[in-house]
N, C-alpha and C positions, 0 to 999 in steps of 0.2 A: 304602371310603375310596379317594380318588383320589390317586395318587402320580406325581409328575413326576420322571423321572430325567435329570439334566442333565450333559452332557458325554460324552466318548468312553468314559471308565472306567465310568461309571455305565451307559452303554448295553451295555458288554461284560458287566457283572455282573447284568444284568436276569434272566436264567434262574436264576443262583445265588441272587439275592436272593428271587425268587419261591418257590423251593424251601423257603426258610427261613421263610417267613411263615406264620402259623397260620391266616389267613383269606384268602380271595381277594380281590384288590384290582383296581382299574382303573389300568393303567399307561399313561403316555405317555412315550416316549423322545425326548429332544432331544439327539442327538449333537453338533450344532454350535450353540453359543449365539449365533451370528450370525443364526440363522433364527427369532427369537423371534416376529416377526410372523405366522408360519405356525401359531403354537400359542397364540394370544392367549386363546381360549376355555378351553383346557385348563389354562393357567397361572392364569386367574382363578378357576377352580373347585378347584384343587389344595388338598388337605388337608395334603400332605406334599410337600416338594421336597428331593430328595436328590442329592448329586454335587458336581461342581465344574466351572466356577466358579459362585460364588454371589455376585452383585453386587447393589447397591442397585437397579440398573436392572431386574434380574430380579425381585427381590422386589416392586419396585412395581407389577408386573403381577399379582401374587397377592393375592386379596382374601378368601380363605377359609382361609388357612394356620393350621395348628396347630403344625407342626414344620418347621424347617429343619435338614436333617441333613447336615453336611459329610462329604465322603468321605475326609478327612484331618484333619490336626491344625490346619492353617492356615485362617483365614477372611479372607484378604487380598481387599480390595475390598468388604468388608461392615462397616458401622458399626453395632455392636450397640446403640448408643444410639438408632438410628433404626429398629430393628426394632419393629413395633407391639406393643403391650401384648397379652398372651395367646399370643403365638407364642414357643415355645421353640426355642433354637438349641443344637444339640449337635455335637461333633466325635468323631473316633476316632483311634487311634494305630497301633500294631503295626509301625511302620517302624523303631523304635529299634534292634532287634537287627540288621536289615539294614544300616542306616546305620552302626552301631558296627563292624560287620565291614568295611564299606568304609573307614572311617577307619584301621583297622589295615592293610588292604591298601594304602591310599594311603601311609601312613608307611613301610611296609616297601619300596614300590615306589621312593619317593624316596631312602630310605636305602641301599637295596641295588642299585638299578638293573638288574633282571633283564633288561628288554627291550633296553637298551643292550649288555649282555654277550652276550645271545643273538644280536643282530644281528651283532656283531663275529665270534663264533665261527663263524656261518654263512659268513663269508668267509675262514675259516682264520686269523683274527687272534686270538692269545691274550693280548692286552694285558690287564693286571690280574691275571693268573694268579699263583698262589703259587709256581709252578715257577720263575720268575725272580728270586724274592726281592725284588721291587719293593716300595716303601714303600706300605702299604695306605692307601687313601682312603675305603673304604666304612666306615660306622658301623652299630653295632647299636642297636636301640631300648633294650636293657638299659641301666639307669642313667641314661637321659635323663629330662628333666622335660617332662611335658605339662600345659599350662595350659587348663583348660576354663572358658570365660567363660559362666556360666549352668549351673545344676545341675538339669536336668530329666531326662526320661525317657532321652533320647539320651545325654546326659553320663553318666548312671549305667552304662548298657550299655557305653559306650566305656570308662570307667574300669575296669570289671571286667576287660575283654579286655586293656587296656594294662597293668594290674597283673600279669597272667599272663605278660607279657613282661618283667617286672622294671622297669617304668617307675615314676617317682615322680609322683604325681598332685596337682596343685594346682587347687582349684576356687574360683571366685568365685560366691558365693551371696547371694541376697536373703534367704534364711532362715539357719538355723543350720548348724553343722558336720554333715558326714555321714561315715558310717564307711567309706565307699568312696573317699574322698580321704585322701592322706597329710596334707594341710593345706588348711584352708578360710579364705578371707579375705572380707570384705564385698564385695559387688558393686561398691561405689563405690571400692574399693581395688585393683581388679584390675590397673590399669596398673602399680602397684608391682612386680608379679610378672613383668613382661615381660623384664627384664634377664637373669633366670635361666632362663627357659623356652627349651627346644630345639624345642618344637612348641606352636604357639598355635591352639586351635580354638574359635571362637565357637559356643556350643551354646544361645544365647538367641533368643527370638523377635524378629522384626522389629517395632519400634515406633518412635515418633518419637524416643525416647531412644536407641535402639540403631542408627538410621540413620547410617551413617558412623562407627560406633563405632571401627573401626580405619582410621586415616588416617596422614598424614605424621608427626605428632608421636608416635604409638604406634609406629610402624615405626622410629622413630629410637632408641627405647629398647630394641629387639630386638637380639639377637646377629646378626652377619652370617651366622653358620652355622645360623640358626633358619628354621623353615617355618611357613607359614600353611596350615591346613586349614579350608575352609569348606563346610559342609553345611546351613546354616540359610537364609539369603536372600542374594542377591547384594549388596543394598545395605547390608548390615552392613559390608561392606568399602568404602571410598572407592575408587571404580573407578580413577581417575587416579592416586592416590597408590600403590595396590597395584601397578599396571602399571609405573609408573616404578622402584619399588623392585626389582621382579623383573627388569626390563630392565636396570638399572644394577648389579645384584648387590648391592644393599643388604641383601637377605635371600637365603638359599640357594635358596629355591623355594617353590612352593605346590601344593596339591592343591584344585581348585575344582569343586565339583559343582553349584553354584547361581550364576545369572548376571544380567546386565543387560538382555539382549535374548532374546526367545523368538520362534520361528516362530508364525505365525498359522495355518499349515497343514501337514500332515505332510510334504508334498513341497516346501516352501519351503527354499531354501538360505539359512541364516541363521547368520552368526557371532555367538557369544554376548556380544560387546561391540562398542562402536564402537572399541575400541582393540585392536591385534592380539595379544592374549594367545596366540592359536593359533600364533603365530610364535616364541614363547619356549620354548627347549628346557628350561628349569627349571620348567616348569608341567605338572601332570598335569591334563588336562581330562576331564570327565564330563558328559554331558548331562542333568543333574538325575535320575539313575537310582539313586543310592545306596541309596534305600529301596524301589526298585520291584521287588520279588520276589513270587512267587506267594503265599507264606505271609503277606506283608503285606496283599495285596489280599483274600484269603479271610478274613483276621481283620477287616478292616474291613467286609466284607459281613456277617459274623456280627454286628457291632456295630449296623450299619444296621438289620438285620432285627430285632434284639432291641428297639431303641428303637421301631420301628414297632409290633411286637407289645405292647410295654408301653403305648404310647399307645392302641391298640385296647382294651386291657383297663383303662385308666384308671390304670396303675401309674406311679410316679416313673420318669422317664428317666435314663439314665447319660450321663455326660460333658457335662452341661448347662453351657453357657457363659452362658445368660441365661434 
C-alpha cells in the first residue's frame, strides 16, 4: 500500500507510524505542501494520504485513493461532498484533555494574574499583597459561571475540570442535556445565557453557521467583567468586534489560542491578526498550541495506524466522516 504523509507533523511521525503498522508499506513524505509538483507521481498513485493540510487541490492530484486520514479533528479546506465515491475520510482527536487543561490555565491566569505579580515582586514591589490590607481585586474561579457554546469532546473535558474548581457549567447543545453540565440549553438559545456568564468559551466547530458567532451584538450582552476563551477557530469570533471590545474595556479580557493569520514558514515573523491584539494587556495570546502535547500526537498516530491496518484487513474504519 502506498501512503503519502502530508505536512510537517506527519513527516515527524513517520517512524512512529511505521512501527505501528502490521505490514510494510511504501511511504512518501511531503513536509511542505507547497512542493506538490515534485511529487505528482506519488500523489497520483497513493492509496492513503494522511496528515495536514488536506485540501481539494491536494486531493485532486490523487487518483487511486482509498483513505484520507486527517491528523487531527478538523478538515478545514476540504469539502466532503467533493470527495470521490469510494474514498473514506477519517479524523482523530486526543487533543481534548490538553485543550481543557489549557482553558483552566488560561482562566486562572486571567483571574489571578501570576505573571504580573511575579514581575512586580522581582522589582521589590509588593503591590496587591495582603500585608497592606488593600482591597482585593483578584477573583477565584469558584462560584463563577462558564458558558460552553457546543458540547463536544473538548467541552466535556473542560467542564469536568472546571467543576473541580467549583464553577457552574452552562452548555449550549444541539443534542439533549448532559450530566456534566449544571444546565443545558438548546444551541439556538445560547445567547440568552450571555448576561450571566463570567467566562464564554466557544467549543463548536467552524461552519458557515458559526463563522462570526460572537460579534458586537453578542458582546453587548456580556458582563463587563466577563472573559472570552477561544480554542476552536479564530473566525468563530468576529475579529474587529472582539478587538474593539477588548481595547475599549467592554469586556474584561480574553485568552486566544486560535487566530486569523498564520505564518507560511516557521521562520516568518507573523502577527496573528491584522489588528494589534498583541498590544492589549488584557489578552493572553497562545500560538495555537493548547492541544499540542506529546500525548495528543502519539494518540493520533495510534489512530492513524489503526485505520491503515483496518483498511489493509478490509475492516470498518474508525472516526469516519464520509
